[in-house]
N, C-alpha and C positions, 0 to 999 in steps of 0.2 A: 504493500500500500504506500508506504513512505518512500519518496525518492530522495536522492542526494541534495537536490536544490532545496527541497522543503526542510531538510535537516539543516542546511546552511542558514535558512531563514530563521529557524527556531534558535539556533546558536546565536545568530546576529541579534535577535530580540533579547536574549538573555544577557549577552555582553553589554548591549546598549543600556539595559536597566541596572547593570552591575555598578555599585557605588564604592566598592573596595579598591585597594591598590594591588600591585603585583604580588605583594607578600601577604595579602589579606586572606581571611578564611572564606572560601567560596563554596562551602558544602551546601549551604542553603540555596545558593543560586544553581548549583548542579542538580539539586533535588527538584527545583522549579523547572529546570530544563526537561528533565525526564518526565515529570508530571504533565508538563505542557504537551510533550510528544504523546504520552500514553492517553491523554485526554481526547486525542483524535479518535481513538477507538470508540469512546462513548458517543461521539458525534456520528460516527459511521453506524453504530447500532441504533441510534436514535432515528436517523434517516430511514434505515431499513424497517424499523418497527412502525414507522408512519404508514408504510404500504399495507401492513397487516391491519392497522387500525382503520384504514379506509375500507378494507374488505369487511371488517366487522360493522363499520358504520353503514355499509351498503346492506348487509343482512338485516340490520335494525330498521333501515328505511323500507325494505321489502315487507317486513312484518307489519309495520305501521300502515303501509299502503293497503295491505290485504285486510287489515282490521278496521278500515274506515266504516262508519255507520252506513254511508251511502256509496259503498264501493261499487265501481263499475265492473264490467266483465274483465276489462284489461287490468283493473286494480286487483281483482281476485286471482288473476293469473299473470303476474308481472314477469318481465324479462329478467332472469337471474344470471345473465351471462357474466356480469362483472363480479357478482358474489361468488360465482363458480369458476372464476378465472384460475386456471391450473397453476400458474406461477404463484399467485397470491396464496392459494391453498397449500402449496408445497412449502411456502415460507411459514404459514400459520401452523402447520403440522410438523415442522422441523424441531425435533426435541433438542438438538444441539443449540439451535438459535434461542429457544425458550430458556435454556439453562444460562446462556450468555446474557440474555436480558436480565435475568435474576442476579447473576454474579455482578454485573455492572450497574445494577439498580436503575434500569431504564424504565422509569415510571412516569415520565413527563406527560405523556398523552392521556394518562388517567387524571392527572392533576390539571392539565391545561387542554382539555378536550376541545375547547373552542377553536383551536388551530386546526384540529382534524376536520371540524365542520367547515372552516374557511376553505381548505383544500378540496373537501368533498363537494361543496357548492360550486366551486370554480370548475371542477371536473364535470359536474352535471350540466353546466351551462356551456360547455365547450363543444365545438364541432367534432373534435377528436372523439369524444364520448358518444356523441350522436351517431357518428359513422360506425363506431364499434358495435353499438347496440341495435343496429338496423336488422341484424339477424340474431337468432337465439343459440346458434351453435358456432363453434370455432375450434381450430386445431391448437395444439400447444404453441406452435410458431406464431399463430395469430395472437394468442394471449400474451406471449412474450413481447411481441412487437408493440402491442398496445401499452404494456407496462413500461417499456423503454421510452416510448413517446410521452406517456403520462408523466414520468419522472423528469424527462428532459424539458418538456414544453410547459408543464403546469406546476409541478412541485418545486423544482430547482429555482425557477425565476420568481417565485412568489415573494413579494416584498414584505408581507406581514410575517411570513415564516422566517425570512432573513433577519428581520428586526428582532424576532423572538430569540433566535439562536444567538444573535449578537449580545442580547441581554443576559443570556445564560452563561456565556464564557467570553472573555476578552479576546482569546486567541482563535476562537472558532471561525471568525470571518476570514482569516488567513488560511485556515484548514479546509474550509468548505469546498474550494475547487478541487483539491486533491481527493477528498472523501467522495464527492459527487462523481468525479471521473472514475474512481475505483468501483463505485457501486454500479455505474452505467456499464462498465466493461463486464462485470459479472452478470448483470441482467441480460446483456446481449449474448452471453455465452452459455447461459444455463440451459440444461437439457432435462427431459423427464428422468433420465438416469443419473443425474448429478447427485453426488453423495451429500449427506447432511452438513459436512464440513465445508462444502463449496462456498457458502456465503460467510465463512469465518477466515478470511485471509490473515496472514501474519502482518503485524504492524511494521516490523523491520524485515527487509528481504532476507537478511542473514545476520549473524552475530557481528560480522565486519562493519555493517552499517551502524549498529548500536555503538560499537567501539569508536567508530569514526566520529559520531556526534559528541561523545564524551571527550575524546582526545583533542578534537578541534577546539572545543570550549576550554579545556584545561591548559593546553599548550599556548593558546592565544592569551589567556589571562596571565599565565606564568611568565610570558615573554613580553608583556605589554611595554615595559620601559624601553627595551631594545627595539621593539617594533615602532614605537613612537619616535625614537631617535632616527631610525631609518626613514620614516615618513617626513620628519622635520628637515632632514638633509635634502630631500627631493622637493620640498615646498618652501624653500627660502624666500622666494619672491611672492609668497602668498601670506596674507594676513591670516593668522590662525583663526581669528573670529569669523573669517569668510568661509572656512572649510566646515561643511555640515558635519555634525557629530556622527551621523549615520555613515558618512563617507569615511571618516576615520576608522570606525569599527570595521567596515568592509575592507579597507586597506589592511588593517591589522590581520584580519582573518585570511585574506588572500595571500599576503606575504608569508604568514605562518604556514599556510597550505603549500605554497611553492617550495619552501625550504625544509618542511618537516614531514611531508607525506609523499615519499618517493614513488608510490604506485599510481598517483593521480597525474595525468598528463597536464603539461603547462597550459595548452589550449583550452582544456576543459575548465581549469581553474579560472582563467581569464574570462571565458565566455559566461560561466555561471555567475561570477560576481558582477559583471557588466549588466546582465539581465536582471539581477536582483536590484542593482542600483537604479535601473530604469523604472522599476516598479515601486521602490520604496524611498527613493531620494529625489533630489532636484532634477530638472530637465537636463542640466549640464553635467551632472555627477558622473555619468558613464564615460563621458569624454575625458573628464578630469582623472578619474581612476585609471582609465586605459592608458593615459599618458604616463602616469607614475609607474604603473606596473611594467609598461613597455621598456622604460629606461632601466628599471631594476633588473629585468630579465636579461637585458643586454650585458649589464655589469656582472650578473651572476654567471652567465655563460662564459664570459671572458675569464672570470676568476674560478671557473669550474665548481661553482657552489650549488648547481642544480643537479643533485645526485638522483636522477630519475632512473628507475629500473624498468626493464621490459621494453618491448619494441613499440615504436610510434608514440613514445611518451613526451616528446618534445613538441 
C-alpha cells in the first residue's frame, strides 16, 4: 500500500514538526512517525467499510419500501440488485475483514451514520445508479465495474466525506490519495475466487520499507548540523529568511539520502524530492532545490562520495 514517496512525505512532516536539536531525544517524534504511517490502515479500512454500510443501508431502504402502508406493486417487489451486489456481499461476509474492523475499532459509521446517508442519497440520484438498476440481474464483472465507478465517481470526490475525514485525522488528507488508489486497484482486480485476505494488503511492501522510513528520519535528525552547514555553503547568496522551512527539510533529507542510502539511485532521489517540493512548497522551490542538489552531486562525484551500489544507480 505505502510507496516510497509517501514514506518520504511522512518523514518530511515529522522532521518539519521536530523542535529538538541534533542531540535531542526524538523517541516521541519517531513514535509519531510510525503512528502516522500505521494510521493509514485505519483510513483504508474505514473507506472499505463504507461500501459495506451502503449495502446495509440499501437493505434497510428495501425493507422500508416494501413496508409502506400504500405500497405499490413495484414497492412490494423492489429491485434488489444493489443489495445483492456480489462484490458488496463478499466484503460483508468476509470474516477476515470483520475481524480487522474489530481489531482497528472501525466504528465510525455507526456513530456518524449521516455520512453513509449522504453517500447513499448521492448514489440514488446518480445516472450511474440508474443505469445499473435498469435490469435486475448482473454478472460478477458487472457488479465489480459498478462498485469501481461508484467509489471513483461518487464516494472519493464527495466533499462532505472529505471534510469529515479531515476532521478525524490531520494526516488523512495526505493519505487519502494513496489509500483510495490502493482500494481502487483491489476493487478492479477482485474475483469470485479471491481469498479473504485479498482486501487486507500489507501496509509496508516489505521490512526494507519500514526500515527505510525509520533510518531516513533518524539519520537526517542525527546529521542535521552537518546537513545545515552543507546547505549554508550552497546558499551564501540567499537570505536565510527567504528559504522556506519546508525546503530546508527537503534538502536535509535529500542530501542525507544521497550520501547514506547506497541502494537508492541518484535520479530517483532527485526526482522524488522535486515532486514533493512541487506539491508541498512554493512554486519556485523545485527549481531552487534542483539547483542545490545538482551542484552537490557534481562535487560528490568528483570527490567520489556517492558510494552507490548496483547497476544504473547513478
